[in-house]
C-alpha positions in Angstrom: -0.3 0.1 0.0 0.9 3.6 -0.8 -0.1 6.4 2.0 0.2 10.7 1.1 2.1 12.4 3.5 2.9 16.3 2.7 5.6 17.6 0.4 10.1 16.6 1.6 8.5 14.5 4.3 11.9 14.7 6.7 10.4 12.3 9.4 8.5 10.1 10.7 7.7 8.1 14.6 5.4 5.0 15.3 3.5 5.1 17.8 -0.4 4.8 20.1 -1.0 7.9 19.4 -4.9 7.6 20.3 -4.6 5.6 23.4 -7.2 2.8 21.1 -4.2 -0.3 21.1 -2.7 0.2 17.1 0.6 1.5 16.3 -0.4 5.3 14.0 2.0 6.7 12.2 3.3 10.2 12.0 5.3 12.2 10.0 7.6 15.4 9.7 7.0 17.6 6.0 10.2 20.2 6.2 8.8 21.9 3.6 5.2 21.9 3.8 5.0 23.1 7.8 3.0 20.6 8.5 3.1 16.9 10.3 0.7 14.0 9.2 -1.0 12.0 11.6 -2.4 7.7 9.8 -4.0 6.6 12.4 -4.0 3.0 12.4 -6.5 0.5 11.9 -4.8 -2.6 13.8 -5.1 -4.6 10.9 -1.3 -3.1 8.7 -4.2 -0.3 6.9 -4.3 3.6 7.9 -6.3 6.0 7.9 -5.7 8.8 4.8 -4.1 11.5 6.0 -5.1 14.3 8.6 -2.6 18.0 8.9 -2.1 20.0 10.8 -0.4 23.0 10.2 3.0 23.3 12.6 5.9 26.1 13.1 8.3 25.9 10.2 10.2 23.6 9.3 8.9 20.6 11.8 
């Protein structure tokens, strides 16, 4: 599977960020000044990204 993220992804973190016992993915997008959050379903697939604005080059 392929999942979209923001512009110039440069860092990734994996963890259970919403406390549902499923692994999620967060990607820092340096040129877009955003982070992308992909929540895990627990079956190896993830939601489409939700994007949050950040300061300069997260």
